[in-house]
C-alpha positions as CSV (number, residue, x, y, z in Angstrom):
1,M,0.2,0.0,0.1
2,L,1.8,2.9,-1.2
3,Q,0.4,5.8,1.3
4,P,1.6,6.6,4.9
5,T,1.5,4.0,7.3
6,V,-0.7,6.1,9.9
7,L,-3.2,6.2,7.1
8,K,-3.5,2.6,7.0
9,Y,-3.9,2.3,10.8
10,F,-6.5,5.1,10.6
11,A,-8.4,3.1,7.6
12,E,-8.2,-0.2,10.0
13,V,-9.9,1.8,13.0
14,A,-12.5,3.2,10.7
15,R,-12.9,-0.2,9.5
16,T,-13.3,-2.1,12.8
17,G,-14.6,0.7,14.8
18,S,-12.3,-0.4,17.5
19,L,-8.5,0.0,18.5
20,R,-8.1,-3.2,20.1
21,L,-9.3,-5.0,16.7
22,A,-7.4,-2.8,14.3
23,A,-4.2,-3.2,16.5
24,D,-4.5,-6.9,16.3
25,E,-5.0,-6.6,12.4
26,Q,-1.9,-4.5,11.9
27,D,0.1,-6.6,14.5
28,I,0.7,-3.4,16.5
29,A,0.0,-2.6,20.3
30,P,-3.1,-0.9,20.8
31,S,-1.0,1.9,22.9
32,A,1.0,2.7,20.1
33,L,-1.5,2.5,17.5
34,S,-3.8,5.1,19.6
35,R,-0.4,7.5,19.8
36,Q,-0.2,7.1,15.9
37,I,-4.0,8.4,15.5
38,S,-3.2,11.2,18.3
39,Q,-0.3,12.5,16.1
40,L,-2.4,12.3,13.1
41,E,-5.1,14.5,14.8
42,R,-2.5,16.9,16.0
43,F,-1.0,17.1,12.3
44,L,-4.6,17.9,11.2
45,D,-5.6,20.0,14.1
46,A,-8.9,18.1,14.1
47,K,-10.8,15.3,15.9
48,L,-11.2,11.9,13.7
49,F,-12.9,9.9,15.8
50,K,-15.6,10.0,18.9
51,R,-15.6,7.5,21.5
52,T,-19.3,6.1,22.1
53,T,-20.7,2.9,23.7
54,K,-20.8,1.6,20.1
55,G,-17.0,1.6,19.4
56,M,-14.6,4.2,17.6
57,Q,-17.2,6.5,15.2
58,L,-15.7,9.0,12.6
59,T,-16.2,12.6,12.8
60,A,-16.9,15.2,10.1
61,V,-13.5,15.5,9.4
62,G,-12.9,11.9,9.7
63,R,-15.3,10.9,7.3
64,E,-13.8,13.3,4.8
65,L,-10.2,11.8,5.5
66,H,-11.7,8.2,5.2
67,L,-13.3,8.9,1.9
68,F,-9.8,10.3,0.7
69,V,-7.9,7.4,2.0
70,E,-10.3,5.1,0.1
71,E,-10.2,7.1,-3.2
72,N,-6.0,7.1,-2.7
73,T,-6.4,3.6,-2.7
74,R,-8.5,2.9,-5.4
75,S,-6.2,5.2,-7.5
76,L,-2.8,3.2,-6.1
77,D,-4.5,0.0,-7.1
78,S,-5.3,1.4,-10.3
79,L,-1.8,2.7,-11.0
80,L,-0.3,-0.8,-9.9
81,Q,-2.6,-2.9,-12.1
82,R,-1.6,-0.5,-15.2
83,I,2.2,-1.0,-14.4
84,E,1.2,-4.5,-14.5
85,D,-0.3,-4.5,-17.5
86,I,2.3,-3.1,-19.1
87,D,5.0,-5.1,-17.4
88,E,2.8,-8.3,-18.8
89,L,2.6,-6.7,-22.6
90,R,-1.1,-6.4,-22.2
91,H,-0.9,-2.3,-23.2
92,G,1.9,-0.1,-24.1
93,A,3.2,1.9,-27.0
94,V,6.2,1.6,-29.0
95,Q,7.8,4.3,-31.3
96,I,9.7,3.0,-34.0
97,A,12.0,5.4,-37.0
98,A,12.7,3.2,-39.8
99,I,14.1,3.6,-43.3
100,E,11.8,3.0,-46.1
101,G,13.8,-0.3,-47.3
102,S,12.6,-2.1,-44.3
103,T,9.3,-1.5,-45.0
104,T,8.9,-3.9,-47.8
105,S,8.7,-7.2,-45.8
106,F,11.2,-7.5,-43.0
107,L,9.5,-5.1,-40.5
108,P,6.1,-5.4,-41.4
109,N,6.4,-9.2,-40.7
110,V,8.3,-8.7,-37.5
111,L,5.3,-6.3,-36.6
112,T,2.6,-8.9,-37.6
113,R,4.3,-11.7,-35.6
114,F,4.7,-9.4,-32.3
115,S,1.1,-7.9,-32.5
116,K,-0.3,-11.4,-33.0
117,K,1.4,-12.2,-29.5
118,Y,0.7,-9.0,-27.9
119,P,-2.3,-7.4,-29.5
120,G,-2.5,-4.8,-26.9
121,I,0.8,-2.9,-27.9
122,R,0.2,0.0,-30.2
123,F,2.9,1.2,-32.7
124,D,3.8,4.6,-33.9
125,V,6.2,4.0,-36.8
126,C,8.1,7.3,-38.7
127,I,9.5,6.4,-42.2
128,C,12.5,8.5,-42.8
129,G,16.2,8.7,-44.1
130,S,18.7,6.9,-42.1
131,N,20.2,10.2,-40.7
132,D,16.6,11.1,-39.6
133,V,16.3,7.5,-38.2
134,A,19.5,8.0,-36.1
135,H,18.6,12.0,-35.1
136,R,15.2,10.8,-34.0
137,V,16.5,7.7,-31.7
138,G,19.3,10.0,-30.3
139,R,16.8,12.6,-29.4
140,G,14.4,10.2,-27.8
141,D,11.8,10.7,-30.0
142,S,11.7,7.0,-31.1
143,E,12.6,4.3,-28.9
144,I,13.7,2.2,-31.6
145,G,15.6,2.9,-35.1
146,L,16.2,0.8,-38.1
147,A,18.8,2.6,-40.3
148,F,21.4,1.6,-43.1
149,N,24.8,1.9,-42.1
150,C,24.3,3.8,-39.3
151,P,27.7,5.6,-38.2
152,S,29.0,5.3,-34.7
153,R,27.4,7.9,-32.4
154,D,27.3,8.7,-28.6
155,D,23.8,9.0,-28.2
156,V,22.5,5.6,-29.8
157,S,23.5,2.0,-28.5
158,L,23.5,-0.8,-31.5
159,H,21.7,-3.8,-30.9
160,A,22.2,-6.1,-34.1
161,R,23.5,-5.7,-37.7
162,I,21.7,-7.1,-40.5
163,P,24.0,-7.9,-43.2
164,Q,22.6,-6.4,-46.6
165,P,25.3,-5.7,-49.4
166,L,24.3,-3.6,-51.9
167,L,23.6,-5.7,-54.8
168,L,23.2,-4.4,-58.8
169,V,19.3,-4.8,-59.4
170,G,17.3,-4.4,-62.6
171,N,15.0,-6.2,-65.1
172,P,15.7,-9.8,-64.6
173,K,16.5,-9.9,-68.7
174,H,19.2,-6.9,-68.1
175,S,22.5,-7.8,-70.0
176,E,24.6,-6.7,-67.0
177,L,23.1,-9.0,-64.6
178,K,23.6,-11.8,-66.5
179,K,27.2,-11.0,-66.4
180,G,27.9,-12.0,-62.9
181,P,29.3,-10.4,-60.0
182,Q,30.7,-7.1,-60.9
183,A,32.3,-3.5,-59.5
184,L,30.7,-0.4,-60.0
185,S,34.1,0.6,-61.8
186,Q,32.7,-1.5,-64.8
187,L,29.2,-0.2,-65.0
188,S,30.2,3.2,-66.3
189,E,28.2,2.9,-69.8
190,A,25.2,1.5,-67.9
191,K,22.2,4.1,-66.9
192,F,21.0,4.5,-63.2
193,A,18.1,5.3,-61.3
194,L,19.4,5.9,-57.6
195,P,17.9,7.0,-54.5
196,N,18.5,11.0,-53.5
197,R,21.2,11.6,-51.1
198,R,18.7,11.3,-48.1
199,F,19.0,7.8,-48.3
200,G,22.3,5.8,-46.7
201,I,22.0,3.7,-49.9
202,R,22.8,6.9,-52.0
203,R,25.4,8.0,-49.6
204,L,27.0,4.3,-49.8
205,V,27.0,4.2,-53.5
206,D,28.8,7.6,-53.6
207,Q,31.4,6.7,-51.3
208,A,32.2,3.7,-53.2
209,L,32.3,5.3,-56.4
210,Q,35.0,7.8,-55.1
211,A,36.9,4.9,-53.6
212,S,37.1,3.7,-57.2
213,Q,37.2,7.1,-59.0
214,T,34.1,5.7,-61.1
215,K,31.6,8.0,-62.4
216,L,28.2,6.6,-63.1
217,E,25.2,8.1,-65.7
218,I,22.6,8.7,-63.2
219,A,19.5,9.1,-65.5
220,F,17.0,9.2,-62.6
221,E,16.8,10.0,-58.9
222,S,14.0,9.8,-56.3
223,D,13.2,9.9,-52.6
224,S,10.6,6.9,-53.3
225,L,12.2,3.3,-53.5
226,H,8.8,2.0,-54.8
227,L,9.4,4.3,-57.8
228,I,13.0,3.5,-58.5
229,K,11.9,-0.3,-58.4
230,Q,9.2,0.4,-60.9
231,I,11.4,2.4,-63.3
232,V,14.2,-0.1,-63.5
233,S,11.9,-3.1,-63.7
234,Q,10.3,-1.3,-67.0
235,T,13.5,0.2,-68.6
236,D,17.0,-0.5,-69.4
237,M,18.2,1.3,-66.2
238,L,20.0,-0.4,-63.1
239,T,20.1,0.9,-59.5
240,C,21.7,-0.4,-56.4
241,L,19.6,-2.1,-53.6
242,P,20.0,-4.4,-50.6
243,S,18.0,-7.2,-50.8
244,I,15.7,-6.6,-47.9
245,V,14.1,-3.7,-50.2
246,F,13.1,-6.1,-53.4
247,D,12.4,-9.6,-51.9
248,R,8.9,-9.5,-53.0
249,E,10.0,-8.6,-56.8
250,A,12.6,-10.8,-56.9
251,S,10.6,-13.9,-55.5
252,S,8.1,-13.0,-58.7
253,D,10.7,-12.1,-61.2
254,V,10.0,-8.9,-61.5
255,L,13.5,-7.7,-60.4
256,G,16.7,-9.4,-60.9
257,S,20.1,-9.1,-59.4
258,C,23.7,-10.1,-58.9
259,P,26.5,-9.1,-56.4
260,L,28.5,-5.9,-56.4
261,E,32.3,-6.8,-55.5
262,D,33.1,-3.1,-54.3
263,R,34.1,-3.7,-50.7
264,L,31.9,-0.8,-49.2
265,C,29.0,-2.6,-50.9
266,L,29.6,-5.8,-49.6
267,S,29.9,-4.2,-46.0
268,A,26.6,-2.7,-46.0
269,T,24.2,-3.4,-42.7
270,I,20.8,-2.5,-41.6
271,D,21.3,-1.6,-38.1
272,V,18.9,-2.0,-35.0
273,I,19.3,0.9,-32.3
274,T,18.0,2.8,-29.3
275,P,18.8,5.7,-27.3
276,H,22.1,5.4,-25.7
277,G,21.6,5.4,-21.6
278,R,17.9,5.6,-21.6
279,A,15.6,2.8,-20.0
280,L,13.1,1.4,-23.0
281,S,9.6,0.4,-22.1
282,G,8.9,-2.9,-21.2
283,A,7.0,-3.2,-25.0
284,A,9.9,-1.7,-26.6
285,R,12.7,-4.0,-24.9
286,R,10.4,-7.0,-26.1
287,F,10.1,-5.7,-29.4
288,V,13.8,-5.3,-29.7
289,S,14.2,-8.7,-28.9
290,F,11.8,-9.9,-31.7
291,L,14.1,-7.6,-34.1
292,V,17.3,-8.9,-33.3
293,Q,15.9,-12.6,-33.2
294,A,14.7,-12.0,-36.9
295,A,17.9,-10.5,-37.8
296,E,19.6,-13.3,-36.8
297,Q,17.1,-15.6,-38.7
298,R,17.3,-13.7,-41.7
299,S,21.2,-13.5,-41.6
300,R,21.5,-17.4,-41.5
301,S,19.1,-17.6,-44.2
302,H,21.1,-15.6,-46.5
303,V,24.5,-17.5,-45.7
């Protein structure tokens, strides 16, 4: 009972109408209990009980205090129940910031499985670029982030890295894809449709191009991965994407791919991050575990 002990004693005397019975219930000497009540009366500067032949009866002030104690007890019980509900994942909310690439299949699949197991948890998902994901998580605006190649930061903690090498992607019949693994330096004659620079994918491609001193013909840029996939599936343009972004299109032969041999492209990851030094809610902690488990399963299945 999260309230002063003296109020617990007071409520017991009010319930039993007897100092002796209340003392027995609370395992305290009647004289000690009487002193506690007297101290409470002095603190309030008012009489709480009047002694009658029928026992201890509440005064008008005593009745007001008794109502307060009962309401306080109900509020505390409700608080404890809400805390228990959150702890047992019956209720709660999780704020997520995620890159668009994770929303094709990976994140929706994890959300679906989690929601089936914990239907009382509500999600708020913000889709943004990798830098914005890291900023939101670092500021505490989101509890969990999914970012592409998240750089080391003091304000975020890394929980898992999902290996996601950049692949050369295009129409399955594209001649370049039939050649097998290639480096970007071998593709200077091809036309590309690439995400704009708010995407971690584009920044990694630019770094790889700079490392190999290569220039590509970029015929199309967009802040929509969905649009880029549509464009390359219907033209002779190519793009660079991790497999997590086009799983569905690959399984239905809408898009084809082959490995890129550039070291930076091979080392790409999608990272699960949380705010550094901040306690997560019970629901968020459990969802991070789901994400990490899904990341490990995906990594094993793509070995």
